[in-house]
C-alpha positions in Angstrom: 3.8 18.2 -45.0 7.6 18.9 -44.9 7.3 20.3 -41.3 5.3 17.2 -40.2 7.9 14.8 -41.8 10.7 16.8 -40.1 9.0 16.6 -36.8 8.6 12.8 -37.1 12.3 12.5 -37.9 13.2 14.5 -34.9 11.0 12.5 -32.6 12.5 9.3 -34.1 16.0 10.6 -33.6 15.3 11.6 -30.0 13.7 8.2 -29.3 16.8 6.6 -30.6 19.0 8.7 -28.4 16.9 7.8 -25.4 17.0 4.1 -26.2 20.8 4.4 -26.6 21.2 5.8 -23.1 18.7 3.3 -21.6 20.4 0.3 -23.2 23.1 -0.3 -20.5 20.4 -0.8 -17.9 17.6 -2.1 -20.1 19.5 -4.9 -21.7 20.6 -6.6 -18.4 17.1 -6.0 -17.1 15.7 -7.9 -20.1 18.2 -10.7 -20.0 18.3 -11.3 -16.2 14.7 -10.4 -15.2 12.0 -10.4 -17.8 13.3 -13.4 -19.8 13.8 -15.6 -16.7 10.3 -14.6 -15.5 8.7 -15.7 -18.8 10.8 -18.9 -18.8 9.7 -19.7 -15.2 6.1 -19.2 -16.2 6.5 -21.7 -19.1 8.4 -24.2 -16.8 5.5 -24.0 -14.2 3.2 -25.6 -16.8 5.5 -28.6 -17.1 6.8 -31.5 -15.0 10.6 -31.3 -15.1 13.5 -32.7 -12.9 16.3 -30.7 -14.6 17.6 -33.9 -16.3 14.8 -35.4 -18.5 12.8 -33.5 -21.1 9.9 -31.4 -19.8 6.4 -32.9 -19.9 3.4 -30.7 -20.3 1.0 -30.8 -17.3 -0.9 -27.5 -17.7 -2.2 -26.1 -14.5 -1.8 -29.3 -12.5 1.2 -27.9 -10.6 -0.9 -25.0 -9.4 -3.9 -27.1 -8.4 -1.7 -29.5 -6.5 0.0 -26.7 -4.6 -3.3 -25.1 -3.6 -4.3 -28.4 -1.9 -0.9 -29.4 -0.6 -0.6 -29.4 3.2 3.1 -28.6 3.2 2.6 -25.5 1.1 -0.2 -24.3 3.4 2.1 -24.9 6.4 4.9 -22.9 4.7 2.5 -20.1 4.0 1.3 -20.1 7.7 4.9 -20.0 8.9 5.7 -17.1 6.6 2.7 -15.2 7.9 3.7 -16.0 11.4 7.1 -14.6 10.7 5.7 -11.4 9.2 3.2 -11.0 12.1 6.1 -11.0 14.6 8.7 -9.3 12.6 6.8 -6.2 11.2 5.6 -4.8 14.6 8.9 -5.3 16.3 11.1 -3.9 13.6 8.8 -0.9 13.2 8.5 -0.1 16.9 12.2 -0.6 17.4 13.1 1.5 14.4 10.7 4.3 15.5 12.0 4.3 19.0 15.6 4.6 17.8 14.7 7.3 15.3 12.9 9.4 17.9 15.8 9.1 20.3 18.5 9.8 17.7 16.6 12.7 16.2 17.4 14.7 19.4 20.5 16.7 19.9 22.5 14.1 21.7 26.3 13.9 22.0 27.6 11.3 19.7 24.3 10.7 17.9 26.0 10.3 14.5 28.2 7.6 15.9 25.1 5.7 17.3 23.3 6.2 14.0 26.2 4.5 12.2 26.5 1.9 14.8 22.8 0.8 14.5 23.1 0.8 10.7 26.1 -1.6 10.6 24.0 -4.8 10.8 22.1 -3.7 7.7 25.2 -3.9 5.5 26.4 -7.1 7.2 26.1 -10.4 5.3 23.1 -12.4 6.3 25.2 -15.5 6.7 27.3 -13.8 9.3 24.3 -12.5 11.1 22.4 -15.8 11.0 25.5 -17.7 12.3 26.0 -15.2 15.1 22.4 -15.4 16.2 22.4 -19.2 15.9 25.3 -19.2 18.4 23.7 -16.6 20.7 20.4 -18.5 20.8 22.0 -21.9 21.2 19.9 -24.0 23.7 23.0 -25.6 25.2 25.7 -22.8 25.5 24.2 -19.7 24.0 24.7 -16.3 25.7 21.0 -15.5 25.7 20.0 -18.6 27.7 23.0 -17.9 29.9 21.8 -14.4 30.7 18.3 -15.7 31.3 19.6 -18.3 33.8 21.3 -15.5 35.8 17.8 -14.2 36.6 16.3 -17.6 37.3 14.7 -18.2 33.9 15.2 -21.4 32.1 15.7 -20.5 28.4 13.8 -22.1 25.6 15.2 -24.3 22.9 15.1 -21.4 20.4 16.0 -22.7 16.8 16.0 -26.3 18.1 12.4 -26.1 19.3 9.3 -26.4 17.1 7.7 -23.6 19.1 10.6 -21.1 19.2 12.2 -21.6 15.8 10.2 -18.8 14.1 10.7 -16.4 17.1 14.4 -17.1 16.9 14.5 -16.1 13.2 12.4 -13.0 14.0 14.9 -11.8 16.6 17.8 -12.1 14.2 15.8 -10.4 11.4 14.7 -7.5 13.6 18.3 -7.0 14.9 19.6 -6.8 11.3 16.9 -4.6 9.8 16.1 -2.2 12.6 18.8 0.2 11.4 17.3 0.4 8.0 13.9 1.2 9.5 15.5 3.8 11.8 17.1 5.6 8.9 13.9 5.8 6.9 11.8 7.0 9.9 14.6 9.4 10.9 14.3 11.1 7.5 10.6 11.3 8.0 11.0 12.9 11.4 13.3 15.5 10.0 10.7 16.4 7.5 8.1 17.3 10.1 7.6 21.1 10.0 9.1 22.6 13.2 6.7 25.5 13.2 3.8 23.1 13.8 5.5 21.6 16.8 6.4 25.0 18.2 2.8 26.3 17.7 1.5 23.2 19.6 4.0 23.7 22.4 2.9 27.3 22.7 -0.7 26.1 23.0 0.3 23.9 25.9 0.3 20.5 24.1 2.4 17.9 25.9 5.3 16.1 24.3 3.2 12.9 23.8 0.3 15.0 22.3 2.6 16.7 19.9 4.0 13.4 18.8 0.7 11.5 18.5 -1.3 14.4 17.0 1.3 16.0 14.7 4.5 14.0 14.3 3.1 10.5 13.9 0.4 11.4 11.2 3.1 13.4 9.2 5.3 10.3 9.5 2.8 8.2 7.7 4.5 8.4 4.2 7.7 7.0 5.8 5.6 4.4 7.7 3.9 3.4 4.5 7.2 2.8 2.7 8.6 0.8 5.7 5.5 -1.4 5.8 5.5 -2.1 2.1 9.2 -2.9 2.0 9.1 -5.0 5.2 6.1 -7.0 3.9 7.7 -7.8 0.6 10.9 -8.8 2.4 8.9 -10.8 4.9 7.2 -12.9 2.2 10.7 -13.6 0.7 12.4 -14.6 4.0 15.0 -17.2 3.2 18.7 -16.6 4.2 18.2 -16.5 7.9 15.9 -19.5 7.9 18.2 -21.5 5.7 21.2 -20.9 7.9 19.7 -20.9 11.3 17.1 -23.7 11.1 17.1 -25.2 7.6 13.3 -25.2 7.9 13.3 -27.4 11.0 12.9 -28.8 13.4 10.2 -31.0 11.9 9.5 -28.3 9.2 8.4 -25.9 12.0 10.1 -23.0 10.3 9.6 -23.9 6.6 8.8 -20.8 4.7 7.5 -20.3 1.1 10.9 -19.3 -0.4 12.6 -22.2 1.4 9.9 -24.5 0.1 10.7 -23.2 -3.4 14.4 -23.9 -2.9 13.7 -27.4 -1.6 11.3 -28.2 -4.4 14.0 -27.2 -7.0 17.3 -28.5 -5.6 16.3 -31.2 -3.1 13.3 -32.9 -4.8 14.0 -31.8 -8.4 10.4 -30.7 -8.9 11.2 -27.7 -10.9 7.8 -27.2 -12.4 6.1 -27.2 -8.9 8.8 -24.8 -7.7 8.2 -22.4 -10.6 4.4 -22.6 -10.0 4.9 -21.8 -6.3 7.2 -18.9 -7.3 4.3 -17.4 -9.4 1.8 -18.0 -6.6 4.1 -16.1 -4.3 4.5 -13.4 -6.9 0.7 -13.0 -7.2 0.3 -13.0 -3.4 2.9 -10.3 -2.9 1.4 -8.3 -5.8 -2.1 -8.5 -4.3 -0.9 -7.4 -0.9 1.0 -4.5 -2.4 -2.0 -3.4 -4.5 -4.3 -3.5 -1.4 -1.7 -1.4 0.5 -1.6 1.0 -2.3 -5.4 1.4 -2.3 -5.6 1.7 1.5 -2.8 4.2 1.9 -5.1 6.9 0.5 -7.1 6.7 3.7 -4.3 7.0 6.2 -1.2 8.5 4.6 -0.9 12.2 5.2 1.4 14.2 3.0 2.5 17.6 4.4 
């Protein structure tokens, strides 16, 4: 009995020490993440304009959002953004990673150069690309005119607003994808590639049959992170287009912002935030289940 009591005291003391070390990170996490999440869930069940007292409406905010045409349009624009952004940023990052994984002169310089946009402020990047893609005097349309192509309206066009945002996003994030895939490439066993080369496999065969499958863990990470970021696209849309023209680039997160600060519909905005959370969680769970079928761990 004495031994059992002493063991319990030791476990309690060890648990106290662990909690003491976790407190510096756990307390801010509780104050600035979990409590705001619970509060937003409570607000989503009310009608509130930030000034008058909240009024209970139950699930009415959720039901109205599910039938709202503007919300459906914002979802479609977000999916359109993801559908263009994800393939481009992955293909571009993979191409850079393959090239910069070779023994090239100055490759460390180029690795750093391509990573600079990742650590650059989104406001700076968005303003830069807004200028580059200006329909009137942007450099991109000027370069296109030199080869006889009349440039589109880009962010001032309902058709090209989302592609303009995609271009800016790919340029900024391609360095991050490059670094992740570069680490994955460096983890491919060299002896497998050497054995395939001895057997007469071409460079493309070695890449497609050996390198690319073994790159799947890094690919999985890139896809998950890019999808989560894609559903939360905001900064570049807010700065470059403001959701326009004619709401052609309105995304879910921008809709949440407008519902809160432009229309003072805080309850609806909170409900939309939770719908977005459920959507991202569902996509992540599906990816987690499917990754067992195609991710290869060496």
